[in-house]
C-alpha positions as CSV (number, residue, x, y, z in Angstrom):
1,M,-0.2,0.1,0.1
2,T,1.6,3.5,-1.1
3,S,1.7,5.9,2.0
4,L,-0.3,8.9,1.1
5,P,1.3,12.5,1.8
6,P,0.7,13.9,6.0
7,P,-2.0,16.2,4.3
8,I,-4.6,13.2,3.4
9,A,-2.6,10.1,5.5
10,H,-5.7,10.2,7.5
11,L,-7.9,9.3,4.2
12,Q,-6.2,6.3,3.5
13,P,-9.9,3.9,4.4
14,L,-11.3,5.6,1.5
15,L,-9.1,4.7,-1.0
16,G,-10.4,2.2,-3.7
17,T,-13.6,1.3,-5.6
18,W,-16.9,0.7,-3.5
19,R,-19.6,-0.3,-5.0
20,G,-23.2,-1.8,-4.1
21,E,-27.1,-1.2,-3.9
22,G,-29.0,3.1,-3.7
23,H,-32.3,4.3,-3.2
24,G,-32.9,7.8,-4.3
25,E,-36.0,10.1,-3.7
26,Y,-37.0,13.6,-3.9
27,P,-40.2,15.9,-3.7
28,T,-39.7,16.3,-7.4
29,I,-39.0,12.6,-8.7
30,A,-40.5,9.2,-8.6
31,S,-38.2,7.5,-5.6
32,F,-35.6,4.7,-7.8
33,D,-33.2,2.3,-6.3
34,Y,-29.6,1.9,-8.2
35,V,-26.4,0.3,-8.2
36,D,-24.0,3.0,-7.1
37,E,-19.8,2.8,-7.5
38,W,-17.2,4.9,-6.2
39,E,-14.0,5.3,-6.9
40,F,-11.4,6.9,-4.8
41,V,-8.0,7.3,-6.0
42,A,-4.4,9.7,-4.8
43,P,-2.6,10.3,-7.4
44,P,1.0,9.4,-6.2
45,G,2.6,12.3,-3.9
46,K,-0.2,14.9,-4.2
47,P,-2.0,16.0,-1.7
48,F,-5.6,15.4,-2.3
49,I,-7.9,12.2,-3.8
50,R,-9.7,12.4,-6.8
51,F,-13.0,10.4,-7.1
52,I,-15.3,9.2,-10.0
53,E,-19.3,8.1,-8.9
54,R,-20.7,6.1,-11.5
55,T,-24.5,5.1,-11.2
56,W,-26.4,2.4,-13.1
57,D,-30.2,1.5,-13.0
58,A,-31.7,-1.8,-12.5
59,D,-30.8,-2.9,-16.0
60,G,-27.8,-2.1,-16.4
61,Q,-28.2,0.8,-18.8
62,P,-25.9,4.0,-16.9
63,K,-27.2,6.7,-15.2
64,H,-25.5,9.4,-13.2
65,T,-21.9,10.1,-12.9
66,E,-19.7,12.8,-11.3
67,T,-16.0,13.4,-10.6
68,G,-14.4,15.6,-8.2
69,Y,-11.5,16.0,-5.8
70,L,-11.3,16.4,-2.2
71,R,-8.3,17.9,0.0
72,C,-7.0,18.8,3.3
73,P,-5.8,21.6,4.5
74,S,-5.9,20.7,7.7
75,P,-6.8,17.4,9.3
76,E,-10.1,17.9,10.6
77,L,-11.4,19.8,7.6
78,I,-11.7,18.6,4.5
79,E,-12.5,20.4,1.1
80,I,-14.7,18.9,-2.0
81,I,-14.8,20.2,-5.7
82,A,-17.3,18.1,-7.9
83,A,-18.1,18.5,-11.7
84,I,-21.2,16.8,-12.6
85,P,-22.3,16.8,-16.0
86,T,-25.6,17.9,-15.5
87,G,-24.3,21.7,-15.6
88,Q,-23.6,21.9,-11.6
89,A,-20.3,22.4,-10.0
90,E,-20.3,21.6,-6.4
91,N,-17.5,23.7,-3.9
92,G,-17.5,23.3,-0.6
93,S,-15.9,22.3,2.9
94,G,-16.9,20.1,6.0
95,S,-15.5,17.8,8.7
96,V,-13.4,14.8,8.8
97,T,-13.4,12.5,12.0
98,V,-11.1,9.7,12.4
99,D,-12.4,7.0,15.1
100,D,-13.5,3.1,15.1
101,G,-14.3,4.7,11.3
102,L,-13.8,7.3,9.0
103,T,-16.4,10.4,9.0
104,I,-16.3,13.0,6.0
105,A,-19.3,15.5,6.0
106,T,-19.3,18.0,3.6
107,D,-21.5,21.0,2.7
108,A,-21.3,23.0,-0.9
109,I,-22.8,25.3,-3.1
110,V,-23.4,24.6,-6.1
111,L,-22.8,26.9,-9.5
112,N,-25.1,25.8,-12.0
113,T,-24.7,26.4,-16.0
114,E,-27.6,28.3,-17.8
115,S,-29.7,25.6,-19.2
116,A,-28.9,23.1,-16.0
117,K,-31.7,22.3,-13.4
118,R,-31.2,24.6,-10.2
119,V,-28.9,23.0,-7.8
120,D,-28.5,25.5,-4.8
121,R,-26.6,23.1,-2.1
122,I,-25.4,19.6,-1.5
123,V,-24.7,18.0,1.9
124,R,-22.9,14.4,1.7
125,R,-21.9,12.2,4.4
126,F,-19.4,9.9,3.8
127,E,-18.7,6.7,6.5
128,V,-16.1,4.0,6.1
129,N,-16.1,1.1,8.3
130,G,-13.6,-1.7,7.4
131,D,-14.7,-2.6,3.9
132,E,-18.5,-0.5,4.0
133,L,-19.0,3.0,2.9
134,T,-21.9,4.1,3.8
135,Y,-23.0,7.3,1.2
136,G,-25.8,9.6,2.3
137,M,-26.6,13.3,-0.1
138,E,-29.4,16.3,0.5
139,M,-30.0,18.4,-2.0
140,A,-31.6,21.6,-2.1
141,A,-33.2,21.8,-5.5
142,V,-35.6,23.8,-8.0
143,D,-37.1,25.5,-5.4
144,Q,-37.0,22.4,-3.0
145,P,-35.3,22.9,0.8
146,L,-32.7,20.7,1.8
147,T,-34.3,17.5,1.5
148,L,-32.5,13.7,1.6
149,H,-32.2,12.6,-2.5
150,L,-29.4,9.7,-2.1
151,R,-28.5,6.9,0.2
152,A,-26.3,4.4,-0.6
153,T,-24.7,1.2,1.2
154,L,-21.1,-0.1,-0.6
155,R,-18.8,-2.8,-0.2
156,R,-14.9,-2.6,-1.2
157,V,-13.8,-4.1,-4.1
158,T,-10.7,-2.7,-5.0
159,D,-8.2,-1.6,-2.5
């Protein structure tokens, strides 16, 4: 296992590919289930983690994807930058807690392209306990207040 630079060394448990089942809901859409995959990679010697998320529906058809970066200006602080191909860019910060597992919580504003559906805020929570990652996302969008949108439980596929 490659050692990470000190600013992100405590994020080591997050690295790898994670895959599992998720559930989505929002007041403006019908609820749905999906397959969720997150890949977290630390480029050698760089003080950040790159991620990509991919999802598929029950029939295996690709759905959502996004990519971004996590970095830690201090051990307790994390920053997130994410690009979403539906026209949104997420920029925020949050906290990192390392105890029996790893917990990352971020709160971000969202910039929208002119033709994108309006998203104002995204709040994420990742919890890593051994080879299990739970993920939740709340969203304020299309004139709705901050509301649960996604939740998933994933298992480690690769380190």
